[in-house]
C-alpha positions in Angstrom: 93.7 113.0 72.5 90.6 113.0 70.3 88.2 112.9 73.2 89.6 115.7 75.0 89.5 118.0 71.9 85.7 116.9 71.9 85.2 117.6 75.2 86.9 120.9 74.8 84.9 121.8 72.0 81.6 120.4 73.6 82.4 123.0 77.1 82.5 126.1 74.3 79.3 124.8 72.9 77.8 125.3 76.4 79.8 128.4 77.6 78.3 129.8 73.8 75.0 128.7 75.1 74.7 130.2 78.3 76.4 133.6 77.1 73.5 133.6 74.8 71.0 133.6 78.4 72.8 136.0 79.7 72.3 138.5 76.9 68.5 137.6 76.9 68.9 138.8 80.2 71.0 141.9 79.4 68.5 142.7 76.3 65.5 142.7 79.5 67.1 145.1 81.5 68.5 147.3 78.9 64.9 147.3 77.8 63.6 148.9 81.3 66.3 151.2 81.4 65.9 152.4 77.8 69.6 153.4 77.3 70.5 155.8 74.5 71.1 153.7 71.1 75.1 152.8 70.8 77.0 150.2 69.5 76.6 147.5 72.3 72.5 148.0 72.3 73.0 147.7 68.7 74.5 144.4 68.5 72.4 143.0 71.6 69.4 143.5 69.4 70.7 141.6 66.2 71.6 139.3 68.3 68.5 138.6 70.5 66.0 139.9 68.2 66.1 136.9 66.2 64.7 134.5 68.9 62.6 137.2 70.6 60.7 137.6 67.8 59.3 134.5 67.2 58.7 133.9 70.7 56.4 136.9 70.8 54.6 135.6 67.8 53.9 132.3 69.2 52.9 134.0 72.6 50.6 136.6 70.4 49.1 133.2 69.2 48.6 131.7 72.2 46.9 134.4 73.9 45.1 134.6 70.8 43.9 131.3 71.1 42.6 132.3 74.8 41.2 135.2 73.6 43.2 137.7 75.7 44.4 140.5 74.4 48.1 140.0 74.1 48.7 143.4 74.0 46.6 144.1 77.1 49.5 143.0 79.0 52.7 145.4 80.3 55.3 142.9 80.4 56.8 141.0 77.4 56.6 137.2 78.4 59.1 136.4 75.4 62.3 136.3 77.1 61.0 134.3 79.6 59.9 132.0 77.0 63.2 132.6 74.8 65.4 131.7 77.8 63.3 128.5 78.8 63.7 127.3 74.9 67.3 128.1 74.6 67.9 125.9 77.7 65.7 123.2 76.8 67.4 122.8 73.2 70.9 123.1 75.5 69.6 120.3 77.7 68.7 118.3 74.8 71.6 118.9 72.6 74.0 117.5 75.5 71.5 114.7 76.5 72.1 113.2 72.6 75.7 114.2 71.9 76.9 112.2 75.5 74.3 109.5 74.8 76.5 109.0 71.4 79.7 109.4 73.4 
């Protein structure tokens, strides 16, 4: 019984990680089309910006070390980094959890 409850909770956590990845992708797509501001776009920005902003800063610092002007790139690579980090964290989380179960 308890094992089944743990499994359900872990499935929900896994779905939340996956959902967040889709939110990051949706944020990228919406940034391309620039829709009018709405409650949905504001919510999406509030949910994704806490992860995207540090990724942007990390990439700026990395490009700075390479002496490359980060503003010279027409694309924002922070969503790619954010998706990689979220996916890596998800896999590490479940690896550790399943090791102890």
